[in-house]
C-alpha positions as CSV (number, residue, x, y, z in Angstrom):
1,X,-4.5,23.7,-32.7
2,X,-4.4,26.2,-29.8
3,X,-6.4,25.6,-26.6
4,X,-8.0,28.2,-24.3
5,X,-7.4,27.4,-20.6
6,X,-8.6,28.8,-17.4
7,X,-6.4,30.7,-15.0
8,X,-4.2,28.2,-13.3
9,X,-3.8,26.0,-16.4
10,X,-1.8,26.3,-19.6
11,X,-1.3,24.4,-22.8
12,X,2.2,23.0,-23.2
13,X,2.1,21.7,-26.7
14,X,2.6,18.0,-27.7
15,X,5.0,15.5,-26.4
16,X,7.2,13.2,-28.5
17,X,4.3,10.7,-28.9
18,X,1.9,13.4,-30.1
19,X,-0.1,13.7,-26.9
20,X,-1.5,17.1,-25.9
21,X,0.2,18.4,-22.7
22,X,-1.3,20.7,-20.2
23,X,0.0,22.2,-17.0
24,X,-2.4,22.6,-14.0
25,X,-1.3,24.5,-10.9
26,X,-2.1,23.2,-7.4
27,X,-2.6,26.2,-5.1
28,X,-0.8,26.2,-1.7
29,X,-2.5,27.1,1.5
30,X,-1.6,30.2,3.6
31,X,1.3,28.2,5.1
32,X,2.8,27.2,1.7
33,X,1.5,23.6,2.0
34,X,-0.6,21.4,-0.3
35,X,-2.3,18.0,0.0
36,X,-1.2,14.5,-1.0
37,X,-3.3,11.4,-0.8
38,X,-2.0,7.9,-0.5
39,X,-3.3,5.7,-3.3
40,X,-3.2,2.6,-1.0
41,X,-4.7,3.7,2.3
42,X,-6.3,6.9,1.0
43,X,-5.2,9.0,4.0
44,X,-4.3,12.6,3.3
45,X,-1.1,14.4,4.4
46,X,0.4,17.8,3.4
47,X,3.8,18.8,2.1
48,X,5.6,22.2,1.9
49,X,5.4,23.4,-1.7
50,X,8.9,25.0,-1.7
51,X,10.5,21.8,-0.4
52,X,8.5,19.7,-2.8
53,X,9.5,21.8,-5.9
54,X,13.2,21.3,-5.0
55,X,12.8,17.4,-5.1
56,X,13.7,15.5,-8.3
57,X,11.1,15.0,-11.0
58,X,11.3,11.2,-10.7
59,X,10.6,11.3,-6.9
60,X,9.1,8.2,-5.4
61,X,6.8,9.4,-2.6
62,X,6.2,7.4,0.6
63,X,2.9,7.4,2.5
64,X,3.7,8.5,6.1
65,X,0.9,6.3,7.5
66,X,1.2,2.9,5.7
67,X,4.6,3.2,4.0
68,X,3.2,2.6,0.5
69,X,5.7,4.0,-2.1
70,X,4.9,5.1,-5.7
71,X,5.6,7.7,-8.3
72,X,4.7,11.1,-6.7
73,X,2.0,12.0,-9.3
74,X,0.0,9.1,-8.1
75,X,-0.6,10.9,-4.8
76,X,-3.1,13.5,-6.1
77,X,-6.0,14.2,-3.8
78,X,-9.6,14.0,-5.0
79,X,-10.0,17.8,-5.3
80,X,-6.7,18.0,-7.2
81,X,-8.0,15.3,-9.6
82,X,-11.2,17.2,-10.1
83,X,-9.2,20.3,-11.0
84,X,-7.1,18.5,-13.5
85,X,-10.2,16.7,-14.9
86,X,-11.8,20.0,-15.7
87,X,-8.8,21.0,-17.8
88,X,-9.0,17.7,-19.7
89,X,-12.8,18.2,-20.2
90,X,-12.3,21.8,-21.5
91,X,-9.7,20.5,-23.9
92,X,-12.0,17.7,-25.1
93,X,-14.8,20.2,-25.7
94,X,-12.5,22.4,-27.8
95,X,-11.2,19.5,-29.8
96,X,-14.8,18.4,-30.6
97,X,-15.8,21.9,-31.4
98,X,-12.8,22.3,-33.8
99,X,-13.7,19.0,-35.5
100,X,-17.3,20.2,-36.0
101,X,-16.1,23.5,-37.3
102,X,-13.9,21.8,-39.9
103,X,-16.7,19.4,-40.9
104,X,-19.5,22.0,-41.2
105,X,-17.3,24.5,-43.0
106,X,-16.4,21.8,-45.5
107,X,-20.1,21.0,-46.0
108,X,-20.9,24.7,-46.4
109,X,-18.2,25.0,-49.1
110,X,-19.4,21.9,-50.9
111,X,-23.1,23.2,-51.0
112,X,-22.2,26.8,-51.9
113,X,-23.5,26.4,-55.6
114,X,-26.2,23.9,-54.8
115,X,-29.6,25.5,-55.3
116,X,-31.5,22.7,-53.4
117,X,-29.3,22.3,-50.3
118,X,-27.8,25.1,-48.3
119,X,-25.6,24.7,-45.2
120,X,-24.6,27.5,-43.0
121,X,-22.6,27.3,-39.8
122,X,-21.3,29.9,-37.3
123,X,-18.9,28.8,-34.5
124,X,-18.8,30.3,-31.1
125,X,-15.6,30.8,-29.1
126,X,-15.1,28.5,-26.1
127,X,-14.6,30.2,-22.7
128,X,-13.4,27.8,-20.0
129,X,-15.0,28.1,-16.5
130,X,-12.7,29.0,-13.6
131,X,-11.0,25.9,-12.1
132,X,-12.4,24.5,-8.9
133,X,-10.5,25.7,-5.8
134,X,-8.8,23.4,-3.2
135,X,-10.3,23.3,0.2
136,X,-8.7,20.4,2.0
137,X,-7.8,19.7,5.7
138,X,-5.9,22.5,7.2
139,X,-2.4,22.4,8.7
140,X,-2.3,21.6,12.4
141,X,1.5,21.4,13.0
142,X,4.5,21.6,10.7
143,X,6.9,18.8,11.1
144,X,10.5,18.7,9.7
145,X,12.2,15.4,8.9
146,X,15.5,15.1,10.9
147,X,17.0,13.0,8.1
148,X,16.2,15.0,4.9
149,X,14.8,18.4,6.2
150,X,11.6,18.2,4.2
151,X,8.6,19.9,5.9
152,X,5.3,18.0,6.0
153,X,2.1,17.7,8.1
154,X,0.1,14.6,9.0
155,X,-3.3,13.9,10.5
156,X,-2.8,10.7,12.4
157,X,-0.2,8.2,13.7
158,X,2.6,7.9,11.3
159,X,5.9,6.0,10.9
160,X,7.5,7.4,7.7
161,X,8.8,10.6,6.2
162,X,7.2,11.1,2.8
163,X,10.7,11.5,1.2
164,X,13.3,9.7,3.3
165,X,11.2,6.8,4.6
166,X,11.2,5.1,8.1
167,X,11.4,7.5,11.0
168,X,13.9,7.3,13.8
169,X,12.7,5.0,16.6
170,X,13.2,7.8,19.2
171,X,11.0,10.2,17.2
172,X,8.3,7.5,17.0
173,X,8.5,7.0,20.7
174,X,8.3,10.7,21.5
175,X,5.2,11.1,19.2
176,X,3.5,8.1,20.7
177,X,4.1,9.3,24.3
178,X,2.8,12.8,23.4
179,X,-0.3,11.2,21.9
180,X,-1.0,9.3,25.2
181,X,-0.7,12.6,27.1
182,X,-3.0,14.4,24.7
183,X,-5.5,11.5,25.1
184,X,-5.6,11.9,28.8
185,X,-5.8,15.7,28.6
186,X,-8.8,15.4,26.3
187,X,-10.8,13.6,28.9
188,X,-11.2,16.9,30.9
189,X,-13.2,18.4,28.0
190,X,-16.0,15.8,28.4
191,X,-19.1,17.5,29.9
192,X,-19.8,16.6,33.6
193,X,-23.0,14.7,32.9
194,X,-21.3,12.5,30.4
195,X,-18.3,12.1,32.6
196,X,-20.5,10.7,35.4
197,X,-22.0,8.1,33.0
198,X,-18.5,7.1,31.7
199,X,-17.1,6.9,35.1
200,X,-19.9,4.6,36.3
201,X,-19.2,2.3,33.4
202,X,-15.5,2.1,34.2
203,X,-14.5,3.9,31.0
204,X,-11.9,6.1,32.6
205,X,-10.4,3.1,34.5
206,X,-10.1,1.3,31.2
207,X,-8.5,4.2,29.5
208,X,-5.9,4.4,32.3
209,X,-5.1,0.7,31.9
210,X,-5.0,0.9,28.1
211,X,-2.6,3.9,28.4
212,X,-0.3,2.0,30.7
213,X,-0.3,-0.9,28.2
214,X,0.5,1.5,25.3
215,X,3.4,3.0,27.3
216,X,4.9,-0.4,28.0
217,X,4.7,-1.2,24.3
218,X,6.3,2.2,23.3
219,X,9.3,1.5,25.7
220,X,9.7,-2.0,24.4
221,X,9.7,-0.9,20.7
222,X,12.2,1.9,21.4
223,X,14.5,-0.3,23.4
224,X,14.4,-3.1,20.8
225,X,15.2,-0.7,18.0
226,X,18.0,1.0,19.9
227,X,19.6,-2.2,20.9
228,X,19.4,-3.7,17.4
229,X,21.1,-0.6,15.9
230,X,23.9,-0.3,18.5
231,X,24.8,-3.8,19.8
232,X,27.0,-6.0,17.8
233,X,25.3,-9.3,17.2
234,X,22.0,-8.1,18.7
235,X,19.8,-10.8,17.1
236,X,22.0,-13.5,18.6
237,X,22.1,-11.9,22.0
238,X,18.3,-11.8,22.4
239,X,17.4,-14.9,20.5
240,X,15.3,-17.3,22.6
241,X,14.7,-14.8,25.4
242,X,11.2,-13.9,24.5
243,X,10.0,-10.3,25.0
244,X,13.2,-9.3,26.7
245,X,12.6,-5.6,26.3
246,X,9.1,-5.8,27.8
247,X,10.6,-7.0,31.1
248,X,12.3,-4.1,32.9
249,X,15.1,-5.9,34.7
250,X,16.0,-7.9,31.6
251,X,16.0,-4.8,29.5
252,X,18.3,-3.1,32.0
253,X,20.6,-6.1,32.2
254,X,20.9,-6.4,28.4
255,X,21.8,-2.7,28.0
256,X,24.2,-3.0,30.9
257,X,26.0,-6.1,29.6
258,X,26.3,-5.1,26.0
259,X,26.0,-1.3,25.8
260,X,27.7,-0.4,29.0
261,X,24.8,1.5,30.6
262,X,22.4,0.3,33.3
263,X,19.2,2.4,33.3
264,X,18.5,1.3,36.9
265,X,21.3,3.5,38.1
266,X,20.2,6.7,36.3
267,X,18.9,9.3,38.7
268,X,16.3,10.7,36.3
269,X,14.5,7.3,36.1
270,X,12.4,6.1,39.1
271,X,12.9,2.4,38.7
272,X,10.6,1.5,41.6
273,X,7.8,3.4,40.1
274,X,8.3,1.8,36.7
275,X,8.4,-1.7,38.4
276,X,5.0,-1.0,40.1
277,X,3.4,0.2,36.9
278,X,4.8,-2.5,34.7
279,X,3.6,-5.1,37.2
280,X,0.1,-3.5,37.2
281,X,0.0,-3.7,33.4
282,X,1.0,-7.4,33.5
283,X,-1.7,-8.1,36.1
284,X,-4.4,-6.5,33.9
285,X,-3.2,-8.2,30.7
286,X,-2.8,-11.7,32.2
287,X,-5.0,-11.9,35.4
288,X,-7.9,-9.4,34.9
289,X,-6.1,-7.0,37.1
290,X,-5.9,-9.3,40.1
291,X,-2.8,-9.5,42.3
292,X,-0.8,-12.7,41.9
293,X,2.5,-14.0,43.2
294,X,4.4,-12.5,40.3
295,X,2.9,-9.1,41.1
296,X,4.0,-9.3,44.7
297,X,7.5,-10.4,43.7
298,X,7.8,-7.4,41.4
299,X,6.3,-5.0,44.0
300,X,7.4,-6.4,47.4
301,X,6.4,-3.2,49.2
302,X,2.8,-3.4,48.0
303,X,0.0,-3.5,50.6
304,X,-2.2,-5.4,48.2
305,X,-3.1,-9.0,48.9
306,X,-3.5,-12.0,46.6
307,X,-6.7,-11.8,44.7
308,X,-7.2,-8.1,45.1
309,X,-7.5,-6.0,41.9
310,X,-4.8,-3.4,41.0
311,X,-6.5,-0.1,40.4
312,X,-4.8,2.0,37.7
313,X,-5.7,5.7,38.0
314,X,-5.2,8.6,35.5
315,X,-2.4,9.8,37.8
316,X,-0.7,6.4,37.4
317,X,-1.0,6.6,33.7
318,X,0.6,10.1,33.7
319,X,3.4,8.9,35.9
320,X,4.0,6.0,33.5
321,X,4.2,8.4,30.6
322,X,6.6,10.7,32.5
323,X,8.9,7.9,33.6
324,X,8.8,6.2,30.2
325,X,9.8,9.4,28.6
326,X,12.8,9.7,31.0
327,X,13.7,6.0,30.4
328,X,13.5,6.4,26.6
329,X,15.6,9.5,26.7
330,X,18.2,7.7,28.7
331,X,18.3,4.7,26.4
332,X,18.8,6.9,23.4
333,X,21.6,9.1,24.7
334,X,23.3,6.4,26.7
């Protein structure tokens, strides 16, 4: 049997098992990208169509957000499934119509000479409706994987390339620091009346402190990954030393002893500023922001007294991002 299909779909015949095969096109956007949706976390990303077509047919795709991997056809978006479903429904309608045609024609033939029962039947040709279009989240920025060269786009924090897997630690750190900068910049777009309410509630202070905490975590993750990939016997070296990469001087000493570079001596890194900011983060995490003996040991030039609260400003948060960027760059190229 032959099937009529809408523009964008075609009948491909039967496979070896006798199943009907159809091809359904997925239109690209104006940038040449199309959507994919993770079957596990259900978040959407986009991939360059030209790059995707060049990949092997048995490609296992990786969710850039959660890392779930599965056969690439399982990553269809809801709109793409609706498009394919209409082709399947059109085929089913034609199959049923063909069966009815054959049945009624047979009945008509069998009653042709019957003077008491007459059956007549006229079939109508089936005309499929146009396939639904695709109107998914638009491209914001094109990214290119440094490992495999595939172009893709994401809409949130991600840790994986859809094709080659886990991203390089330095790339993750750069993205994370850029996100912290964007977060602070977005605060300026809040209307003045709302800003006054948020300021009175301490929201901006909390954001600055949270940003500082995120920056410390970003540096720790990057330093840990770099050391693990470059130092022989890295696990043995840091075993039993706790969060060694969260403590600035310990981080510097480990890199100096085992990788031959001491970030404390690098001119592009303001070690004193980092010490002050890391100490402020520690005070807010462990002492509700109050100055303790540990803070004063870390920042001996501080004019603050025991029991006072360390105020972290937006400017402090921006300095932390700037200095963390310099430190991360130094750790990667060292």
